[in-house]
PLY file of the C-alpha trace (Angstrom):
ply
format ascii 1.0
element vertex 79
property float x
property float y
property float z
element edge 78
property int vertex1
property int vertex2
end_header
-0.01 -0.08 -0.13
2.87 2.45 0.81
4.47 1.64 -2.49
1.23 2.75 -4.28
1.42 6.09 -2.48
5.04 6.63 -3.30
4.59 5.83 -7.03
1.39 8.25 -7.24
3.47 10.99 -5.46
6.63 10.54 -7.58
4.56 10.81 -10.85
3.36 14.37 -10.02
6.99 15.62 -9.23
8.64 17.39 -12.10
12.22 16.12 -12.83
14.87 18.66 -12.09
16.40 20.43 -15.10
20.21 20.02 -15.21
22.32 21.95 -17.58
25.57 20.37 -16.76
25.39 18.01 -19.81
25.07 21.03 -22.22
27.89 22.90 -20.42
29.94 19.84 -20.78
29.17 19.54 -24.52
29.97 23.21 -25.03
33.29 22.78 -23.09
34.32 19.82 -25.21
33.36 21.70 -28.39
35.94 24.38 -27.60
38.58 21.79 -26.75
41.68 21.66 -29.03
40.89 17.94 -29.70
37.33 18.63 -31.04
38.58 21.67 -32.91
41.38 19.81 -34.84
39.01 16.92 -35.55
36.69 19.32 -37.17
39.43 20.96 -39.03
40.82 17.63 -40.28
37.36 16.23 -41.41
35.73 19.39 -42.66
38.60 22.02 -43.16
37.02 24.54 -40.89
36.95 25.14 -37.13
33.69 24.53 -35.22
32.10 27.58 -33.87
30.00 25.68 -31.41
26.74 27.89 -32.13
24.38 24.94 -31.64
26.12 23.82 -28.27
25.88 27.37 -27.01
22.29 27.74 -27.99
21.42 24.52 -26.12
23.14 25.71 -23.03
21.55 29.20 -23.32
17.99 27.67 -23.74
18.58 25.34 -20.70
19.74 28.13 -18.48
16.65 30.25 -19.72
14.24 27.47 -18.81
15.89 26.84 -15.41
15.63 30.62 -14.46
12.12 31.19 -15.68
9.35 31.61 -13.10
6.82 29.08 -12.40
3.93 31.17 -13.77
5.79 32.09 -16.92
6.58 28.53 -17.61
3.10 27.33 -16.82
1.66 29.87 -19.39
4.03 28.78 -22.11
3.32 25.16 -21.42
-0.49 25.90 -21.79
0.20 27.79 -25.08
2.24 24.77 -26.40
-0.51 22.32 -25.52
-3.30 24.47 -27.35
-1.29 24.38 -30.56
0 1
1 2
2 3
3 4
4 5
5 6
6 7
7 8
8 9
9 10
10 11
11 12
12 13
13 14
14 15
15 16
16 17
17 18
18 19
19 20
20 21
21 22
22 23
23 24
24 25
25 26
26 27
27 28
28 29
29 30
30 31
31 32
32 33
33 34
34 35
35 36
36 37
37 38
38 39
39 40
40 41
41 42
42 43
43 44
44 45
45 46
46 47
47 48
48 49
49 50
50 51
51 52
52 53
53 54
54 55
55 56
56 57
57 58
58 59
59 60
60 61
61 62
62 63
63 64
64 65
65 66
66 67
67 68
68 69
69 70
70 71
71 72
72 73
73 74
74 75
75 76
76 77
77 78
């Protein structure tokens, strides 16, 4: 019986958003190893724009207030 209560209470808890994986991806993107791989394969250095945007979006979502995120979620559900 107690396991049923725990599972129902866990389903309503939102998972905590972590941006560390996006930071790590950006950090690796700027590393000399990755830059030399890209230069060898493509002939140009990687500007890491997509990794930076992903980190920026994660940080924006993390710092958003609850009311603003609830409104945006409602708008997304309507579409």
